[in-house]
C-alpha positions in Angstrom: 104.8 142.4 128.1 101.3 141.8 129.5 100.0 140.4 126.2 102.9 137.9 125.9 102.4 136.8 129.5 98.7 136.3 128.9 99.5 134.2 125.8 102.0 132.1 127.6 99.7 131.6 130.5 97.1 130.0 128.2 99.6 127.2 127.4 99.8 126.3 131.1 96.1 126.7 131.9 94.7 123.7 133.8 91.0 124.6 133.1 89.3 124.4 129.7 86.7 127.0 128.7 83.2 125.5 128.4 82.0 124.9 124.9 78.3 124.5 125.7 75.9 126.2 128.0 74.2 124.4 130.9 70.7 125.1 129.4 69.3 123.2 126.5 66.9 124.7 124.0 63.8 122.5 124.0 62.0 124.6 121.3 60.4 122.5 118.5 61.6 123.3 115.0 58.0 123.3 113.8 56.6 125.6 116.5 56.1 128.5 114.0 59.0 130.6 115.2 61.8 131.5 112.8 64.8 132.3 115.0 68.2 132.8 113.5 69.4 129.3 114.2 66.2 127.8 112.6 66.8 129.8 109.4 70.3 128.5 109.5 69.0 124.9 109.7 67.0 125.4 106.6 69.8 127.0 104.6 72.4 124.4 105.7 70.0 121.5 105.0 69.0 122.8 101.6 72.6 123.6 100.4 73.9 120.2 101.8 71.1 118.5 99.8 72.0 120.3 96.6 75.7 119.5 97.0 74.8 115.9 97.6 72.6 115.7 94.5 75.3 117.3 92.3 78.0 114.9 93.7 75.8 111.8 93.2 75.1 112.8 89.6 78.8 113.1 88.9 79.5 109.8 90.6 76.8 108.1 88.6 78.2 109.4 85.3 81.7 108.0 86.2 80.3 104.7 87.4 78.2 104.4 84.3 81.3 105.0 82.1 83.6 102.9 84.3 86.2 102.2 81.6 89.4 102.6 83.5 88.8 101.2 86.9 92.3 101.9 88.3 91.9 105.6 87.6 88.2 106.0 88.2 88.3 104.2 91.5 90.4 107.0 92.9 88.2 109.7 91.2 85.0 108.3 92.8 86.6 108.5 96.2 87.7 112.1 95.6 84.3 113.2 94.1 82.5 112.3 97.4 84.5 115.0 99.3 82.1 118.0 98.8 79.1 115.9 99.8 80.8 114.4 102.8 81.9 117.8 104.0 78.4 119.3 103.4 76.5 116.5 105.2 78.8 116.5 108.2 78.8 120.3 108.4 75.0 120.3 108.4 74.9 117.8 111.3 77.6 119.7 113.2 75.4 122.8 112.8 72.2 121.1 113.8 73.7 119.3 116.7 76.1 122.0 117.7 76.8 120.6 121.1 78.5 117.7 119.4 80.4 119.9 117.0 83.8 118.6 118.0 83.0 115.0 117.2 81.8 115.9 113.7 84.7 118.3 112.9 87.4 115.8 113.9 85.7 113.0 112.0 85.4 114.8 108.6 89.1 115.6 108.6 89.8 111.9 108.4 88.2 111.7 105.0 90.6 114.4 103.8 93.5 112.0 104.4 91.9 109.3 102.2 91.3 111.9 99.5 95.0 113.0 99.4 96.1 109.3 99.2 93.6 108.7 96.4 94.9 111.7 94.5 98.5 110.4 94.6 97.3 107.0 93.4 95.5 108.8 90.5 98.6 110.7 89.5 100.6 107.4 89.6 98.0 105.8 87.3 98.3 108.7 84.9 102.0 108.0 84.4 101.7 104.2 84.3 99.1 101.5 85.0 101.5 99.1 86.7 104.3 99.6 89.3 106.8 98.5 86.6 105.6 101.2 84.2 105.8 103.8 86.9 109.4 102.9 87.8 110.3 102.9 84.1 109.1 106.5 83.9 111.0 107.6 87.0 114.3 105.8 86.0 114.8 108.3 83.2 114.7 111.3 85.5 117.9 113.1 86.2 119.2 114.0 89.6 117.7 117.4 90.6 117.0 119.8 93.5 114.1 119.1 95.7 111.4 121.8 95.5 111.2 124.8 97.9 111.9 125.2 100.8 114.6 122.5 100.7 116.1 123.5 97.4 119.7 122.8 98.6 119.0 119.1 98.8 119.3 117.0 95.6 117.7 113.7 94.9 117.7 111.0 92.2 114.2 109.8 91.3 115.6 106.7 89.5 116.7 105.1 92.8 114.7 102.0 93.7 113.5 103.4 97.0 112.2 106.7 95.7 108.8 105.6 94.6 108.2 103.7 97.8 109.2 106.7 99.9 107.0 108.9 97.8 103.9 106.7 98.3 104.6 106.4 102.1 104.9 110.2 102.4 101.2 110.4 101.6 99.9 107.0 102.9 101.3 107.7 106.3 98.8 110.6 106.6 95.9 108.4 105.6 96.8 106.0 108.4 97.7 108.6 111.1 94.8 111.0 110.6 92.0 108.6 111.2 93.9 107.3 114.2 94.2 110.9 115.5 90.5 111.5 115.0 89.7 108.4 117.0 92.0 109.5 119.8 90.4 113.0 119.7 86.9 111.6 120.0 87.9 109.5 123.0 89.7 112.5 124.6 86.6 114.7 124.0 84.4 112.1 125.6 86.6 112.2 128.7 87.0 116.0 128.7 90.7 115.9 128.2 90.9 117.3 124.6 90.1 121.0 125.0 89.9 122.0 121.3 89.2 125.7 122.1 92.6 126.2 123.8 96.2 125.0 123.5 97.4 123.9 126.9 100.1 121.4 127.9 97.6 119.8 130.2 95.2 118.8 127.4 95.6 116.5 124.4 94.7 118.9 121.6 98.2 120.6 121.4 100.0 117.3 121.1 97.6 115.8 118.6 97.6 119.0 116.4 101.4 118.9 116.4 101.5 115.3 115.1 98.8 116.2 112.6 100.7 119.2 111.4 103.9 117.3 110.7 102.0 114.4 109.1 99.9 116.5 106.6 103.0 118.7 105.8 104.9 115.6 104.8 102.0 114.4 102.7 101.5 117.7 100.9 105.2 118.0 100.3 105.3 114.5 98.8 102.5 115.5 96.4 104.4 118.7 95.4 107.6 116.8 94.8 105.8 114.2 92.6 103.9 116.8 90.6 107.1 118.8 89.9 108.7 115.7 88.7 106.1 114.4 86.2 104.1 117.5 85.3 105.1 117.2 81.7 103.5 113.7 81.4 100.4 115.0 83.1 99.7 117.6 80.5 96.0 117.6 79.4 94.8 115.8 82.6 94.2 119.0 84.6 96.4 117.9 87.5 96.8 121.4 89.0 93.0 122.0 88.8 92.3 118.7 90.5 94.8 119.4 93.3 93.6 122.9 93.9 90.0 121.9 94.1 90.9 119.5 96.9 93.0 122.0 98.7 90.4 124.8 98.4 87.9 122.6 100.3 90.5 122.0 103.1 91.6 125.6 103.2 88.1 126.9 103.4 87.3 124.8 106.4 90.6 125.7 108.1 90.7 129.5 107.5 87.0 130.0 108.2 87.3 128.3 111.5 90.4 130.4 112.3 88.7 133.7 111.3 85.5 132.9 113.3 87.6 131.8 116.3 89.5 135.2 116.2 86.2 137.1 116.0 84.9 135.1 118.9 88.0 135.6 121.1 87.8 139.4 120.4 84.2 139.6 121.5 82.8 140.3 118.0 80.7 137.1 118.2 78.4 137.1 121.2 76.9 134.3 123.2 73.1 133.7 123.3 70.9 132.1 125.8 71.5 128.6 124.6 74.6 129.1 122.4 78.0 130.0 123.7 80.2 132.2 121.6 82.1 129.1 120.6 78.9 127.5 119.5 78.0 130.5 117.4 81.5 130.6 115.8 81.4 126.9 115.0 77.9 127.2 113.7 78.8 130.0 111.3 81.7 128.1 110.0 79.6 125.0 109.4 76.9 127.0 107.7 79.5 128.6 105.3 80.9 125.2 104.5 77.4 123.9 103.5 76.9 126.9 101.2 80.4 126.7 99.6 80.1 122.9 98.9 77.4 123.7 96.3 80.0 125.6 94.3 82.8 123.1 95.0 80.7 120.1 93.9 80.4 121.8 90.5 84.1 122.5 90.5 84.9 118.8 91.2 82.5 117.8 88.4 84.5 119.9 86.0 88.0 119.0 87.3 87.3 115.3 87.4 85.1 115.1 84.3 83.7 111.8 83.1 83.9 112.8 79.4 87.4 111.5 78.9 86.2 108.0 79.9 83.0 108.1 78.0 84.4 106.5 74.8 87.5 104.9 76.3 86.1 101.4 76.5 88.1 98.9 74.4 86.3 96.7 71.8 84.9 93.6 73.4 85.3 94.9 77.0 82.4 94.1 79.3 80.2 96.7 80.9 80.6 97.3 84.7 77.4 98.0 86.5 77.0 101.2 88.4 76.6 99.3 91.6 79.8 97.3 91.2 81.7 100.4 90.1 80.7 102.2 93.3 81.4 99.2 95.4 84.9 98.9 93.9 85.7 102.5 94.8 84.6 101.8 98.4 87.1 98.9 98.7 90.3 100.4 100.1 92.3 97.2 99.9 94.6 98.9 97.3 95.8 101.3 100.0 96.6 98.4 102.2 98.5 96.7 99.4 100.6 99.7 98.7 101.3 100.2 102.4 102.4 96.5 102.7 104.6 96.8 99.6 106.3 99.8 101.2 106.9 98.1 104.5 108.2 95.0 102.7 110.6 97.1 100.6 111.8 98.9 103.8 112.5 95.5 105.4 114.4 94.4 102.3 116.2 97.8 102.1 117.4 97.5 105.7 118.7 94.0 104.9 120.4 95.4 101.8 118.6 93.0 99.5 119.6 93.3 95.8 117.3 95.6 94.0 116.7 98.0 96.9 119.8 100.1 96.5 121.3 101.9 93.6 124.5 99.8 93.3 125.7 97.7 90.4 123.8 94.6 91.6 120.6 96.6 91.8 121.0 98.0 88.3 121.7 94.6 87.0 118.6 93.2 88.7 116.5 96.0 87.3 117.8 95.4 83.9 117.0 91.7 84.1 113.4 92.7 85.0 113.1 94.7 81.9 113.6 98.3 83.2 116.5 98.8 80.8 114.4 97.6 77.8 114.1 101.1 76.5 117.8 101.7 76.4 119.4 101.7 72.9 121.3 98.6 72.0 125.0 99.1 71.7 127.3 96.6 70.2 129.8 95.2 72.7 133.5 96.2 72.2 135.7 93.6 70.7 139.1 93.4 72.5 140.6 90.6 70.4 143.9 89.5 71.9 144.6 92.9 73.5 144.7 91.6 77.1 145.3 95.1 78.6 142.1 96.5 77.0 140.2 93.3 78.0 141.1 93.7 81.7 140.3 97.4 81.6 136.8 96.4 80.3 136.3 93.9 83.1 137.3 96.6 85.7 134.8 99.0 84.3 132.0 96.5 84.6 131.7 95.3 81.0 130.7 91.7 80.7 131.6 91.2 77.0 133.7 88.1 76.1 
């Protein structure tokens, strides 16, 4: 059909539609005129400022009550999300000709937020890696969540927690790298974000990004389904949805405005192309929505549960050092290194990396079997037949 032929031809188009007009608006913002884009600047700037103030207040309250650093370090990273999105959206609206550079940069922060959220959930079930493994070792073999329900997995296996962490951490490594590549490609006019074409980089980078974020989100879903009983009272679903709402708003708004622009509903102006107008409307909406989302984040990641959690005799952490601690992402690097080290040991079949008898014995020696009930060893006496049966079954009793 003609429509299908037109759609297919766009994938093999060697030319990319221009994002910006040749003319540049030299009008001064303070010249007394109130054009539509100048009104938009005021609205975007005001709402971005409000979002930032709300976010900073919430961050201050957590930093002032920094009683559980391992948890609150991740919370402070997540709380910055509405302010980061609002500020970047304002600049992408104000400097609309550089919209692509801003839009690909802000997505990189999303990857850090998802990794911080996983680390927060892990802290909820156990403060140390040993405690986290001890919780997972009691989980029975089960079906993996939809859509791969036919596959069964055993959370107690030694490699499960490392695979789970890497399913999310890989996105926090890949997405910033993709953003850097997109910025370089845009600078050399080989990105073409407005159209998928095999001759431009966008289609390939988006494909990698789609697979990476899908794996990360699925890893979070698997972990939540596994430990949701232990997360009761910590509002894990509200926390996760607040993060995803921000991401979905940005994605679906851009998609809707792009459809309106491609169907001629959004028109070009003297200095703004139709693409500029669509991008500007999306950025303006994000600025306004982040006011609401900053309030939602303040509720979902409330500081009140940490207000009286300081143990007796514990020193007080200053607000400055609390914020500085949250900006130190060395814990992500440590977790990534642990995962790579475990993978290397797993390939070498080092004891403790597989679910065999030697691994179970090693885990027991490390204390992971401490919670198992003590059972008196069987006494075989002089019954040699029973004694050899016990040895074959793995019993080490005398």
